[in-house]
C-alpha positions as CSV (number, residue, x, y, z in Angstrom):
1,M,-13.8,41.0,-22.1
2,K,-11.0,41.8,-18.9
3,K,-13.5,40.7,-16.8
4,I,-14.5,37.3,-18.7
5,L,-11.0,36.1,-18.6
6,T,-10.5,37.0,-14.9
7,I,-13.4,34.8,-14.0
8,M,-12.4,31.9,-16.1
9,A,-9.2,32.3,-14.2
10,A,-10.9,32.1,-10.8
11,I,-13.2,29.3,-12.5
12,C,-10.2,27.7,-13.5
13,A,-7.9,28.1,-10.0
14,L,-10.9,26.8,-8.1
15,A,-11.3,23.4,-10.5
16,C,-7.5,23.1,-9.7
17,S,-7.3,23.4,-6.4
18,N,-10.0,20.6,-6.3
19,K,-8.0,18.3,-8.1
20,E,-9.0,14.7,-6.6
21,T,-5.1,13.3,-5.2
22,R,-4.1,10.2,-7.4
23,I,-1.6,8.0,-6.5
24,Y,0.6,9.2,-9.4
25,D,0.7,12.2,-7.7
26,F,3.4,10.7,-5.1
27,T,7.6,9.8,-5.3
28,A,9.1,6.3,-3.7
29,E,12.9,5.4,-2.7
30,S,12.9,2.3,-4.1
31,N,16.2,-0.3,-1.8
32,S,18.4,0.6,-4.4
33,G,18.2,4.7,-3.4
34,Q,16.6,5.7,-6.9
35,Q,13.7,7.7,-6.9
36,V,10.1,6.2,-8.3
37,N,7.7,9.0,-9.4
38,L,5.3,6.3,-9.6
39,A,3.0,8.5,-12.4
40,D,5.4,5.9,-14.4
41,Y,2.5,3.9,-13.6
42,K,-0.1,5.0,-15.1
43,G,-2.6,2.7,-16.7
44,K,-1.0,0.3,-14.3
45,V,-3.0,-1.8,-11.7
46,L,-0.9,-1.3,-8.2
47,L,-1.6,-3.6,-5.2
48,I,0.5,-1.6,-2.4
49,V,1.6,-3.5,0.9
50,N,3.4,-3.0,3.9
51,T,6.0,-6.0,4.4
52,A,8.4,-7.4,6.8
53,S,10.4,-10.6,6.8
54,K,10.1,-12.0,10.7
55,C,6.5,-12.0,10.7
56,G,3.8,-14.8,11.3
57,F,2.4,-13.3,7.6
58,T,5.7,-13.4,5.3
59,P,4.8,-16.0,4.0
60,Q,2.2,-14.0,2.2
61,Y,5.4,-12.7,0.6
62,D,5.0,-16.1,-1.8
63,G,0.9,-15.7,-2.5
64,L,2.4,-11.8,-3.4
65,E,4.6,-13.1,-6.2
66,A,2.4,-15.3,-7.5
67,L,-0.3,-13.1,-8.3
68,Y,2.4,-10.9,-9.7
69,Q,3.6,-13.5,-12.0
70,Q,-0.6,-14.1,-12.9
71,F,-1.2,-11.1,-13.7
72,K,1.5,-9.0,-14.7
73,D,1.4,-9.2,-18.7
74,K,-2.3,-7.7,-17.6
75,G,-1.1,-4.6,-16.0
76,L,-1.0,-5.4,-12.8
77,V,2.4,-4.1,-10.3
78,V,2.7,-5.2,-6.7
79,I,4.9,-2.4,-5.4
80,G,6.1,-3.2,-1.6
81,F,7.0,-1.1,0.9
82,P,9.0,-2.9,3.9
83,C,8.4,-1.3,7.3
84,D,9.7,-2.0,11.3
85,Q,7.0,-0.4,12.9
86,F,5.3,-3.7,14.0
87,G,6.5,-5.8,16.2
88,H,10.3,-5.1,15.2
89,Q,10.0,-7.6,12.4
90,E,11.8,-5.8,9.9
91,P,14.9,-5.1,11.4
92,G,17.2,-5.5,8.4
93,T,18.8,-3.2,5.9
94,N,17.0,-2.8,2.6
95,E,20.4,-4.6,1.0
96,E,19.1,-7.8,3.5
97,I,15.8,-7.5,2.9
98,E,16.0,-7.6,-1.2
99,E,18.2,-10.7,-0.9
100,F,16.2,-12.3,1.7
101,C,12.9,-11.6,-0.4
102,R,14.6,-13.4,-3.5
103,L,16.1,-16.5,-2.0
104,N,13.5,-16.8,0.3
105,H,10.3,-16.1,-1.8
106,G,11.7,-16.1,-5.2
107,V,10.0,-12.0,-5.0
108,T,10.6,-9.9,-8.4
109,F,7.9,-7.3,-7.9
110,P,9.4,-4.0,-6.8
111,L,10.9,-3.2,-3.3
112,M,11.2,0.4,-2.0
113,A,13.0,1.2,0.8
114,K,12.6,0.9,4.2
115,S,9.9,2.7,5.7
116,D,7.3,4.6,8.8
117,V,4.1,3.9,7.3
118,N,2.4,5.3,10.6
119,G,3.3,8.3,12.7
120,E,5.0,11.5,12.4
121,N,7.2,10.0,10.3
122,A,4.9,8.1,8.7
123,N,5.8,8.0,4.5
124,A,3.5,9.8,2.8
125,I,1.6,7.5,0.3
126,F,0.4,5.3,3.2
127,K,-0.8,8.9,4.5
128,W,-3.0,9.5,1.9
129,L,-3.6,5.2,1.2
130,Y,-5.2,5.3,4.8
131,S,-7.0,8.2,4.6
132,E,-9.1,6.9,1.3
133,K,-9.6,3.7,2.8
134,P,-9.3,3.9,6.5
135,F,-9.4,0.9,9.1
136,A,-12.7,-1.1,8.7
137,G,-12.1,-3.8,11.0
138,F,-10.3,-7.8,10.4
139,G,-12.9,-9.1,9.6
140,E,-14.6,-12.7,10.7
141,G,-12.3,-16.0,11.8
142,D,-9.8,-16.7,14.4
143,T,-7.2,-14.9,12.9
144,A,-8.9,-12.1,12.8
145,Q,-10.0,-12.9,16.7
146,F,-6.7,-12.6,17.7
147,M,-5.1,-9.3,15.7
148,D,-8.7,-7.9,17.9
149,Q,-7.7,-9.2,21.1
150,M,-3.9,-8.3,20.8
151,L,-4.3,-4.7,19.2
152,S,-7.1,-3.8,21.8
153,R,-5.0,-4.9,25.0
154,Q,-2.1,-2.1,23.1
155,D,-4.9,0.8,22.8
156,P,-8.4,-0.1,23.2
157,D,-8.9,2.8,21.0
158,Y,-6.9,1.3,17.7
159,A,-10.4,0.9,15.7
160,S,-11.5,4.3,15.7
161,N,-7.9,5.3,13.7
162,P,-7.6,5.3,10.3
163,D,-3.8,3.8,10.3
164,I,-2.3,1.1,9.5
165,K,-2.8,-2.3,12.0
166,W,0.2,-4.5,11.3
167,N,2.5,-6.0,8.3
168,F,0.7,-7.2,5.2
169,T,-1.7,-4.3,4.9
170,K,-2.7,-4.7,1.5
171,F,-4.5,-1.6,-1.1
172,L,-5.6,-1.8,-4.5
173,I,-5.4,0.7,-7.0
174,D,-6.8,1.6,-10.1
175,R,-6.0,2.2,-13.8
176,K,-7.1,5.5,-12.7
177,G,-4.7,5.5,-9.5
178,R,-7.7,5.6,-6.9
179,V,-7.7,3.1,-4.5
180,V,-10.5,1.3,-4.7
181,A,-10.0,-1.3,-1.9
182,R,-8.0,-2.2,1.4
183,F,-7.1,-5.2,2.9
184,E,-6.4,-6.6,6.4
185,P,-3.3,-8.5,7.1
186,V,-5.8,-11.8,7.5
187,V,-6.8,-11.4,3.9
188,K,-4.4,-13.8,2.0
189,P,-3.3,-12.6,-1.6
190,E,-4.6,-15.4,-3.2
191,E,-7.9,-14.2,-1.9
192,L,-8.1,-10.9,-4.3
193,E,-7.4,-12.7,-7.4
194,A,-10.9,-11.8,-8.2
195,E,-11.0,-8.0,-7.0
196,I,-7.8,-8.1,-9.4
197,N,-8.9,-9.4,-12.5
198,A,-12.3,-7.4,-12.2
199,L,-9.8,-4.3,-12.6
200,L,-7.6,-5.2,-15.7
């Protein structure tokens, strides 16, 4: 009997060690300095976005808020993570960012504290997100071509790295906490309606 229990304990330990990481395993700091346990969003569909206030893609705040208003009663939560790593396009404090978003784009969805998404000090949430859904190109179109040319000049091998390439990269998380899709900045929020609706 003791041998059976030992074997069962070993099997359990092995199974537990192989547990799939979910978004619920992470915490984040809100823009007001509170710790947010993402397990509080269990059962919700999440759209996680790294944002910036002085970027060519900043008008996407309007589209993100529109998605939030359209689908929040069905279970969507949009979460913004301001970041200043791309072109120094998010220079403000957490308070200034919140005020800008509220006054200029009517943002009511949750905003987290400003943080890095790449590099040594990268937010652990984003490390996990892009390990689950690595960069797979910008797609077609003039803006996609512009982004590719701009980043290629900085680093000819940029596309081989899975990390975040620019502001307003979007990750869609299903109701079970798994990353199901990644959308580059060139994809507008309104283009995500069908995929979000399918998860709700």
